C-alpha positions, -999 to +999 in steps of 0.1 A: -002-062+180+008-097+185+043-089+194+064-059+206+095-045+189+120-071+201+147-052+220+152-027+248+157+001+223+129-011+200+106-014+230+106+024+233+084+026+202+051+038+214+021+014+211-014+027+205-026+017+239+002+038+255-013+071+244-028+093+271-062+108+261-063+146+263-096+160+276-114+191+262-093+193+230-111+206+199-113+181+170-082+178+149-086+181+112-068+152+093-063+155+055-058+119+042-042+117+008-050+089-016-034+087-050-041+052-064-065+023-062-040+002-044-034+024-013-070+035-013-079-001-005-056+000+024-067+034+036-104+027+037-105+013+072-084+042+083-107+067+067-137+050+083-120+051+117-111+088+114-146+096+102-160+079+133-136+093+158-152+122+178-118+139+182-111+141+145-125+158+113-118+140+081-107+156+048-101+134+018-077+146-009-078+125-040-049+128-064-027+113-091-037+080-106-072+083-092-079+110-118-066+090-149-088+075-175-102+050-182-106+037-146-112+071-130-111+054-096-118+087-079-155+077-083-149+048-059-136+073-034-165+097-039-190+068-035-178+064+001-164+097+013-168+134+005-137+145-014-124+179-001-099+185-029-084+169-060-048+172-071-041+163-108-005+150-113+001+126-142-005+134-178-026+107-196-004+087-220+029+098-204+047+071-184+082+065-172+105+078-144+109+113-159+072+115-164+068+106-127+093+133-118+072+159-137+041+146-120+057+150-086+063+187-094+026+192-103+016+173-072+038+193-047+024+225-061-012+212-061-010+198-026+004+231-013-026+249-027-050+223-013-035+224+021-036+262+022-074+260+015-081+231+039-058+242+068-054+206+082-038+200+115-023+167+102-017+153+067-017+115+065-001+095+037+005+058+031+034+040+014+059+052-011+042+064-043+049+098-059+015+110-047+024+103-011+059+118-016+045+150-032+020+155-004+046+147+023+070+173+008+042+200+006+031+193+042+066+192+057+078+223+040+045+240+047+047+235+084+020+209+088+024+178+109+029+147+086+018+112+096+030+082+076+016+047+074+038+018+063+071+036+068+102+016+074+092-012+050+118-025+025+109-029-012+143-027-028+133-037-063+117-003-073+127+034-071+099+040-047+121+025-019+140+058-017+107+078-016+094+057+013+125+064+034+125+101+024+089+104+036+100+088+069+125+116+074+098+142+066+072+127+089+064+138+124+042+107+133+051+072+122+027+043+119+048+013+109+031-020+100+056-044+115+081-047+143+110-048+118+097-016+101+095+001+134+131-008+142+143+006+108+125+039+116+144+041+149+176+033+130+170+064+109+173+084+141+136+091+146+125+098+182+109+066+197+080+087+210+070+094+174+069+057+164+036+039+169+035+002+160-001-003+147+000-031+121-011-028+085-046-015+077-046-040+048-055-067+073-084-047+088-118-062+081-104-088+058-120-117+077-154-102+071-152-101+033-169-133+019-157-153-011-171-142-045-204-157-051-208-181-080-223-156-104-194-131-100-168-159-100-183-174-132-182-139-148-144-138-143-140-172-160-137-193-128-100-187-125-077-210-105-047-186-106-046-148-104-016-129-119-009-094-107+023-080-120+034-044-115+061-024-133+096-026-119+110+006-134+129-012-162+128-005-199+096-010-218+110-040-236+121-057-204+088-051-187+070-067-217+093-097-218+089-103-181+051-101-185+051-126-213+073-150-193+048-149-164+018-152-185+031-183-202+038-198-168+004-192-153-016-202-184+001-236-184-006-242-147-043-236-146-071-212-156-056-177-151-071-143-146-047-115-154-052-082-135-039-050-149-010-033-130-009+000-111-002+031-131+036+028-125+064+029-150+061-003-171+023-002-170+018+001-207+041-027-217+025-051-192-010-042-204+001-048-240+014-082-231-019-090-213-040-079-243-019-100-267-022-131-245-059-138-251-063-147-215-092-135-193-083-102-178-098-072-160-084-037-156-096-032-120-115-050-092-129-032-062-112-043-030-141-065-018-142-083-052-104-087-051-104-102-016-134-123-024-116-136-055-085-145-035-107-166-013-117-188-043-085-192-062-056-216-055-027-192-062-016-156-067+014-150-089+032-118-096+050-091-075+023-074-056+026-067-019-009-082-015+009-116-017+028-108+015+000-090+035-036-098+024-028-133+011-008-141+042-038-131+063-061-153+042-038-183+040-035-181+002-004-195-015+016-170-036+046-170-060+065-137-058+087-131-088+115-106-093+130-080-071+101-056-066+094-069-030+130-076-022+137-069+015+101-072+026+091-097+053+077-128+035+055-151+055+056-188+046+026-186+023+050-170-003+074-189-027+100-164-037+116-164-072+142-136-073+149-137-111+129-143-143+141-178-151+110-195-167+120-229-153+123-216-117+090-198-120+072-229-133+087-250-105+077-226-078+041-225-092+040-264-092+052-265-056+028-238-044-001-257-059+007-290-041+025-283-009+005-278+023+005-244+040+026-244+072+013-226+103+028-191+109+021-158+127+013-129+105+039-101+109+016-073+099-008-072+128-042-084+139-066-062+120-071-031+142-047-007+126-073+018+114-089+023+148-054+026+165-043+052+140-075+072+145-071+070+183-035+082+182-042+111+158-070+122+181-049+120+213-012+124+206+007+149+227+019+177+205+050+181+227+060+146+218+054+152+181+067+187+175+072+202+140+109+207+148+126+174+144+158+162+161+177+130+152+186+107+180+220+098+166 
């Protein structure tokens, strides 16, 4: 990492290179849970690092949104890694917070059955979605060590914020992506010996992904601006109105490409607004294509965390609209518009298109998170990461 947790108390957080290798230990089995296209893109370097680590055995558990039509993104997972188990959760055509609550119940039961069959030593989850929360609950209650990537982040604009922090309290091994996130985990009373500041795997390998070639770029309509808007947990009408506001703003600023949102509450209303707009749009891009596209466009507009992490690493300007990413660290590549005022959004887009990008240091690491996570999972001292947890406060 480019910096340590900046205080005496924070400095107790264990860094990857502080781990002491343990000789003659049999390989640990790590069940990595992926529930959506978004976190799978972040997990890929972690999965590769675990698969290549002699001290580990990888089990991939695909769940939730991966199994939903029409995308069926589980096929992307299977194209790269053997899938040890699948856990259906959501019901096609049912969306909203209560539908998510029901899906969580299906997931907790399904993960418990999967873990009983797989018998992993560690379950690894990322982020704050219901798939991660269901897997975390099943692992913790089931007496299996739980490791959590991207804990301690703040994303106050959605209900997932509470699930992220709940996973932190369930987890036995913490892999925060930034120094501030590590400090928040310590403030929750977690033992500093459990907290490993590794950076975000979203940055891993990003410099090696080339821009889209002309053929692929032409097929997408040679966009200048990409819009990626996810649901905010509001009413269907509000989600649709917000999407229409943003679509109008980007289409007047340049050639847009509208990407469909994650399968979160609000998904259907946003997709309907995209379909009605007549703008070029695609339901899904593989991660390499998405990063390659970002390397060719002038601007990303919406409320995706990729504006703050991947785009910040690439030096791509972004306009972040609404409260979904409220509380997150926002590098200077981001213009923040906290409300849905069309005039403010248009002004932010205009400024982002013309103002030069200042120099800055990326807060989410230097692109080696996956290998650090694998090393720690292979070598951590069980005495420092016991199943029994004790708060430090």
